[in-house]
N, C-alpha and C positions, 0 to 999 in steps of 0.2 A: 555958635551954642545956642539952644534954644534959654531964652529968659529962665523956665521953667526948670532945665536941666543947671543953670547957674546957679539957683538956689539951694536944689541936692550938694551941688557941689560945698556952698559954704554950712550947709547943713553938717554933710559927713564930717569935713575939714573941724568944724564947731566941737562935732562928738570926738573925734581922736583928742584932740586941744581939752577938752572936758576930761575923759577915762585917765588923760596924761595927768592933769592936776590933782583929779582923783586920787589913783593911783599912787599918784609919787608926792603927794601932801607935803611928807617927812621929810624930803629930800627938798624943797623947792632951793632956800636959801641961797647959797654961792653957786648952786647947778642949774638956775633958774634959766639961765640964760642961754647954757646948753640944749635944755629941754625944748625950749623955743624954736632954736633953730632945728634940732630934729623935728620938730611939727611941721616946719616949714616945708623941709626936704619931702616929708611923707607927701603933703599936701602936692608937690610938684612934680613927683615922680610917680607916686604908685597912686594916689585917689584919682587923680586923673583917668587911670586906667578902669576903674569902677564908673566912673561918672560916662566914661566911652561905652559900658557894657550898658549900663542902665537906658542910655539913649538909644542903643540898638533894639535893645528888648522893646520900649516904648514905640517906635516908628516901626518896626518889622515882625513882632513876635504876632504869631496866628491869631491870639485873641490880645484883646484890650484887656490890658494889668493899671490897677491904681496906682500911681505913683506910691500911697504910703505902704502898699503893700511891697513892691520893690523894695523900698529901702528895709521893711522888717525882715524881707526873704536873706537882704545882703548882710543885715545884722547878726540874723539867725546863723547863717552860714559861715560867718567870720568866727562868734562863738563856738560852734559846735566842732570847727576844726582843729581847735586847740587842743581837745583831751574829749575822752569820753563821757567827762564828770560837770565841762562846763556847756551852759546853755543858756539861750535868751526865753526870759519867762514873758508868756502874755499874762494877760490880768486872771486869767481863771488857774495858771498853773501856780503863780504866783498867791493868789488867795489857799492852794492848796499846802504851799509851802509854809506860809504864814500860820495856819493849820496845826502843821507839822511840828511846826517850831513851839507854840503856845499850847495846844491841846487844845482850844478852844476855837467852838465852831456853830452855826444855829442852823440846826436841820430836825430830822425826827431821830438819829439816835442807831443807824446802821453801821456796822461793821460789815462789808462786804467786796468781795474779791471778783475779780471780771474775766471770766474762761471760756474762753471759743464765743467771746460776743456775748456770753449771758452773763448778767449781774446776779451774784449768789449771795447768799445772805450767811455767813460768815457766824456773826451774832448780833441781837440786840444788846446794845448796853444798857445797863441796869438804871432803871429811873427813869427811861427815857420814853417820849413817847411810841416810841417804835415795839418796846419791851412791853408797855402798857395796856396794849392795844391785842399784842397776840401772836404777831411776828413773830417766827419762829428761823431757829441756824436750818440753814437747807433750804428754805424757800426761796425759789427764784423771782427776782422782781422783774414784770412785765411791761408795766405802764408806770406812768408819775402822771396823774391830770389828763387820765385815759388818751395820753399819748404816748403808743409802743413804743417800746426800747426798738432802738435801731443797731440790729448785731456791729454796725461797722463804725457805728460811734457810740459804742456803750458805755464811756464813762461819761457823754453827757449825762447821761439820767443822774450820775449821782450829782451833780451838779442842781440838777432839777428840784430834787428832794429837799437843797440846801435853800436858806432864803432867808427875809425878816422872821423876829422872835412873834409869836403871835399871829402871823398868817396859816394858813389852810392848806393842804395838799392831801391828796390821796394815790395813795399807792396802793396797784397792783400787784399781787404776785401770783404763783401758781406752785401749789405744794404737792408733796407725792402722796397719791393717793385719791386726791379730788379732782373732779374732771374738767371744771371750770374754776378761772381766776378768781381770787378771792380778794374783795377790794377794803382798804380801810382809811380811813377816814380820820388824817392827823392834824395836829398844832405844831407848829416847828415851834419851837423852845433852846434855851442856853443849852448846849451839849459838854461837857466836859471830857478828853479823850482819855482815857485811862491807860497808864502805858505799865503800869504795877499789877501782878497779879500775885498772889500768894495763900500759901493751905500749910495747916500745921500735919503732918505726916503720922503724928505718933512717935514714942521711943525716943523723945528729945532730938526730933530732927524735922528742918523747914523747909519749903519751897519757895522761892521768889522766882519769878518770870517776867523778864523785862521785853517789852514788845517794840520800844523806842526808846529815842532818849530826847524828850521835850524841856522846856522849864522847868516842870514840876517832877520829872521822874526822881530823880536825886530824893525831895523833899520826902514825895509819897513811898520811896525803897526804904529809907530809914524808919518812917513810920509802919512801915509793914513789917520788918526786922524786928522793932521794938514787940511788936503785937507777937511775935511766934515765939519771943525771949518769956513773954507774961504768959502764955498759951502753955510752955513747957515750965512754967513756977519756975522761970530762971535758970534753967539746969539744964540750956540749950546744947545738946552733945554736935551737933553739925548743920552745915546749910548747903544744900545746891542751889545756886543763882543762873539760872536758865536763860541764854544769850541765842539759842537756836532761833535762824530766822529774822534775826535782828537787824535791821539794816543801818541802823543807826540815826544820826540827829544831832541834836547840838553839842559841838565841840565841850562846853564847858559843863554841861551836863555829865558827858561820860566821865570829865575830870571830877567831879562833886561825887558822882556814884563811886568811883575807885579811891579816893580819899575815904569815903565812908567807910570803907574797912581797913585801911592802912593808919598806921601810927609815924612813918615816916618812909622817905622813898624821893627817886624821882618819878612821875606818873608818865609824862610825856615831855617830848621837847619836839619844837615846830622850827623849820627852817625856810626861808621865803625871802624877794628881794624890798620886799618894803617891812618898816619896823614894827609892825602889830602880827607878822607873819614868823616873826622869830622871836621864840619864848620856851619856857621853861618853866610846869608845873610840879609844885612839891605838894606831896601828905603833908599835912597838919596833924599834930600829936590828936590821938582820940580815933578810937575802932569803934565803932555803935557795937561790934558784937565779942568784944573784947577777946579777940583773938581762938574763938570758936572756928573748930574745924570747917573749912568752906571747899567745894568743887565747882566751875564754872563750866556747863554743857555750851558746846560750840558746834556747827557747821559750816558748811560753803554760804549757808544763805546770812551767817556772823557776819558783818562788814561794818568798816567805818570805825564810827564810835564805841560799836560793840568791840573792837577788835582793839580799840586803846583801852579799855578797861580790861579785858583777859591780858594782853600784852603786860599790864603793869599789876596784876595782882598774880600772873605767873611769873615774871621775873622779877617781882620782890619777895619771892617766896610765901607768898599768901595764901594762893589754891592751887590747885590741880587743874589742870582741865583736861575735861572727856568729852569724848564725840571725833570730830573728823575736823580736819584741815579748813580754816577759816577762808574767809573771800580774797584778803590781799587789797584791800582800798587803802594808801596810804598819804591820801590828799585831805588838803581839808578849802571846803569850798565857801566864800562869802556872799551874800544875797546884797547887791545893791541895787538900790531903788533908782526907776526912771521917771518920766515922766508917763502920764495915764495910765497910771493902774500897772506897769511893767514892770519890768527888773532882768539885772541878768547875774547868774551863777557861776561866780568865778573863782578858778584853784587859785588861790593863793598864798598857800604854803605845801609844803610835803612835811610829816611828823615821823620820829623815829621813836621807837619803843626806848625805854630805859637802858639799855644794853649798848643802842646806838643802834638797832638793826631799822633797816626799811625793809617791811614787808610788802610793800605794793607788788602786786603780781604776785607774789609767794605764799602769803597770810601765814598764821601762826599754826605749828603743828599740835596737836595734844601731846598732853604724856601721855595719855592712855586713850589708844586709838580703836573708839566702837562705831562701828557701821549700824544705820539706824534699819531696821526692820521695812519700815514703814515711813518715809520722811515728814509724810502729810499727817499720820497719826502718832500725835505726840502728848504727851501727860500736860495740860494745864494749856494749852493751845488754844484759841479762841474755835470753839464748833466739833471739839474733838471729844470724844467720848471715852476715850484709850483710858484704862485704870494707870495707877503709878506701878505697879506689878507685869504690866505688858509694855511698859517702855524702857526696851532692852539698856538704852542712854542712860534714861535716869535711874536704874539698877546699877551698873556700873560704877556711878557715879557714887550713889550711897555707900557703896561697899568701899571707894576709895576713903569718905570720912568716915569710916570704922562704924556704919550700920552694924546690926544682927537681924537678917532675915525672920527672923522665927518674932523678934521684938515688933518688925515693921510689920507684920501678917496680923496683928491682934488690931492694927486702926483701918483694918479695908473690911 
C-alpha cells in the first residue's frame, strides 16, 4: 500500500473516531472502551474497503482525480446515503445555511428564484441597495460584474452578488419591455433577511406571513402581532397565520412562534440516540393575542418547522388549519462544523406532534381542505400582486375565524 493511501487511511479512521466522539460525547463515561473497540472493528473490516476503492480510482480511473476530491466525494456519498435530508456542506452551502439561520448576510438585497436556469427577481428587499437602485420584481439577472449568467450554474450568480460590505458590484437585468439589459452599479451592505410580513385587513382582522424560521422570526412576529392589535384599536377579532410554502428553519424559532400563541401545552417532542435529541418543549403562560381566533394557512410546501407550529396550534385547539396537506418532514438536522469552512448537516432526531404522532411522509391534514386556484399567486407572497379577495384559501381562513365579507370589502 502506498504511503499516500496509508495517510488517507489514518485520515479516514481519525474522521470516524472524531465523529464517534462528537456524536456520543454524552455517553462516553462507562461506555468509552466499548466505543473504542467498535471504532477498531470499523477500521479493520470496513474502512480498508474504502481505501482499496480510493487506490483503484487513483491508479486506474481514466482521468487524474485529486486526492482531496476523492475524500470529499467519499464523505459526500456517505452522508447523502443516510437519508434525503443529511448532506455534506461545502463552504458555499455552509454559508447559505448560516444565512438562513441568522437572517444576515452582505450583498445587494435581492430575493431571487432559479427557474429553468434563469435567476428571476422575486422581490428587492426594502431598504437595500437593489431596492434603492430601482431593480424590480420580475427582472431577470443576466450578468454580475459583466460575467453572464451560466444557465447550468445559475446558483453561482447569487454567490457573486455577495461579498464584503462597502465593495461595488454591477448587476445586469433584463426587464420586460426593454430591448437591452439594464445595468445597476450597487454597493454591497449588511442585509437583514425579513421572514415576517404582516398586514391589517380591516374590520378587526390581521394577517401574518412567515417565509422561514430564523433566529429573529419569533421576535419579529410578536412585534407584528402587537402592531396589528394597535391598528385594530386593541379590538382584533381574528388572525390568519400564513405558512404556505414555508420550508422551515430553526427548531427553537418554531417552538418560540408556537409558544407566542399558547398559554400552556406540549409543543413538540423529540426522539433520538444522543441526549440533546431527546427533548420536550412546553408552552409557557402568555398568549400575545389573548385568545383571539386564529386560522393557519398550509399547503404541500409547508414543511419541518412549519409543521411543528401547525401541529402544535392544531392539537392544542388554538387554531384551525386551512388549505392543503403539509409536506411531511418530521426529522431534525444538526449542522456540525468541520475544518476549512465545511460542515455536515446530519439528522439527529425525529419529532412527534403533541398527540404523539409522527407525520414523516404523511404530513398534517387541514381542518378545512381548500385547493389553491393558482399555487404561485398567493396574497402576501413576495412578487405576487394578487389581492386578498382573489386568494380563495385566505378567504376561507377568514371565514373560519368569523369575518363578514361586507366588512372586509370596505378595506379593499
